[in-house]
N, C-alpha and C positions, 0 to 999 in steps of 0.2 A: 504494500500500500504506500502510495506517495504521501510524504509529509507536506503539510501546508504551513505557511507562516501564520501564526495565531496571535502574535503580539509584536509590535514595533516600538522600540524605545529610543528616545532621543539622547538619553543620558543626562547626568546632572553635573554641572561644574562644581568642583570642590578642590581641596588641597590635602596633601598628606606628607608624611615625613617631616622635614624641616621647612615645609611651605611650598612643596612642588605643586604647581597648578596642573590639574588633570580633569578628565571627564569620566565619571563613574557610571557604568551601565548595570553591573550586577554588584550587590552588596550595599545598595543605597535605598533611598525611599521609593524609587520606582519598582525595583525588583530586589528583594532581600537576598535570594539565592535561586539557583537553578540546579538542583541536585545533580552532580556533586560539585558544581561550580559555586564558589563562595563569593568571588569578587572578580570583576573585570574592569580595569582602568586603562584609559588611553591617554598618553601624554604627548603633546605636540606643541613646541614653541621655539621660535628663534630669539626670544628675549631671555637672556641668561637669568634675569631676576625671577623668572618663572620656574627655574630648575636648578640653579647653581648650588643651592643649599643641600640638595639631594636627600638621601635617606640615611642619616647617621645610624650607628649601631643600634639594633633593636632585636628583640627575640621573636621566635616563632615556635609553635608546637602543634602537632596534630594534623598537618596538611602539607601540600606542596605548592611552591611558587614557580611560575613560569614567566620568564621575561623574554620577549621577542622584540628585537630592535629593527626599526625601519630606517632610521637616520641617527647619526651621532654615535657616541660611545659612552658606555657605563662600566665602572669598575666595581667588582664584587670582592669583598673580604669577609671571612668568617672565622669563628673561634677554633675551627679545626685546622687552620693553616691554608685553606683554599683561597686562591686569589686569581682573578682573571679579568680581562676586559672584553666586553662584547660590543660589536659594531653592527652596521647594517647587514641584515640577513642572518645574524647570529642568534642563537637561543641558549638560554640557561634554564635547566630544569632542576630545581632543588627540592629534595624531600626533607622537610624539617623533622619529621618523626618526633622523637622524644624531646628534642630541643636544639635549636640553633641560635647563635648570636651572630648577626651579620650586618654589613653596611652595603649600600648601593649608592655610589657617588658618580656624578657626571665626570667624564674624562675629557672635558673641554671647557673653555672659558666663553665661547661664543658659538654661533651657528645653530642650525636646527637640531634639536633633540626630539626624537619621535619613536614611540613604540608602545607595546602593550605589556601589562602585567595581569596574569590570570592566577587565581588561587583555586586549587583543586583539593577537595576534601579527601582524607584517607579513611578507609573503613576502620571500624573499632579495633579489629585485630592487629592493625598496622600503626596505630597512633603512637605507640611507644617503641617503634623500631629505631635502629641506629640511623642518624641522619646521613644523607648522601647528596652529592653535588655532581651534576653533569653539564658540560658545556660543549656546544657544537658550533663551529663556525660555518659561514655560508657555504664554503667549499665542501663541507661534509653533509650538506642537506641535498638529497637527490631532487632532480626536477623531472617532470614528465610533460611532454608536449601533448596538448589537446587541440582539436580543431579551433583555430582562432585564439589560442591562448597557451597558458603554461601553469603548472602546479608545482609549488615548492612543498615537498612532503616532509613535515617535521615529525609527526607521530602518526602511527596507524598505517593502513595499507589502502591504496586506491583500487578501484575495480580492475585496473589494468595490471596490478601487481606491484607497483612501486611502493616500497616500504621506507618509512622514516627512520632516522637513527635513534630516536627516543624509544626505548623498549623496557619491558619489565615493570610497567606501571600498573598498579592494582585496578584502576578504573578503565583500562584498555582504551586510552584516548585516541581520537582522530583529530589531527591539527594540520590543516591545509591552508596555504596562502595561494589563492587562485587569481590569475589574470585571465579575463574572459572577454571574448568578443563573439558571442553566439550562445550556445546551449551547453550545459554541463550537468551530468547525472552522477550520483554516487550512492552506493549502498551505505546505510547507517543502521546498525542493529536496533531492533525494537526496544531493547532495554536501555538504550542510551538517550539522554537528553542532548539536544543539539541547538546550535545557534549560528547565525552568520553576523559578522560585523563588516559593513561595507566601507571600504577605505576610499575608493574612487568610483564614480559613475553611479549607476542604479542597478540593482539586482532584484528581479521580480518587482515587488512593490516597496522594496526597502531602499531609501535614498542614501547617499554618502553621509557618513557621520552617524548612522543609526545602526541599531542592533535588531535583528529579526529572530524571534524565538520560534522554533518549529514545534508543531503538534505531533501526535503519534504517527507511527508508520515505520517503514524500513528502507525508505529511499527518498532522496531529495532530487529535484529537477530545478535547475536555476538558469535564468537567462539574463544576459547583460551585454551592453555595448561599451567597449573600452572601459571595462569595470575591473576593480580589484577588491577582493574580499577575503576574510578569514572564514573558513568553515571548521567549526570546533564541536566535538561531541565526546561524551564519556558515559560510562555505565552509572546508572542511578544506584545509590547506596540504600535508600529507604531506611535510614537510621536516624535516631534522635540527634539533634545538634545543639550543643551548648557552647556559645562563643562569646568572647569579649576581647576586643582589640586584636592582639597578635596570636591569640590562643583559640583553638577550635577543638572541642572535645565532645563526648557524648552525654555527659552528666554534669550537673553543677559541682558535685564533689570533685570530679576530675579537673574541672576548670579552676576551682580554688586551689587544688594541689599544684597546678601549673604555675599560678601566681606565686605560691609559697616557694616552689623550687627555684623560680627565677630570682626572687628576692634573696634567697639563701645562697645564691651563686652556684646552684647545682647543675645549671645548663653547661657552662664552660667546664665544669668538673666531671662531665660525663654522666649526667643524671639518667 
């Protein structure tokens, strides 16, 4: 059954970190979450005052963060000793698990900084696993030619068999960056929630700068002229969510424990 767009969101302007300006599509007043997606932010500015302060060191527990850059450069550091810079077309997929302290700071003083950050929930069984960090540059992300366009395959598998480098993720995500001039179809499992974010042009009824949420089904069919969009999907968890700030757990007791562990310094100590 073909999935239809059932909701179109414009997003809400806000700020996060030390004052980074961004647009929030998931995790805000319009849409609290789209299981297992907890948050989707889009940042885009040529004004360094909008981004230069970055995201100084902060904690996470219980979910995964995905940063995908379209323009500019961002440096990541964490308490495990991981450090790297991602630029246009690069992706960082970080599993916070039981606890990560990290920072994300712009690696530039001027110019365009543009990209997405997505938060993906972890199932209850994995919330306290060891943290992990994976970074893939644009050269490591396979592309697939389609009639009138191109797909950068970050995670998951296309109908033609192209597979992204991000693997071993509990929610079996699909993450595609699609350039389209015509029609595109893709299988999306029935148990997944899915959305598109239109970067350029118009896709079906979704204009640029908007998010389209898909209804039930197992396939999407999309049409656009000179369009670019993300198609993202992942397995629903259907589990209780207790969240506050940088921690996402299943119960209030687990959430309070996360705050207590952070205050006691047990994240960096291998909590």
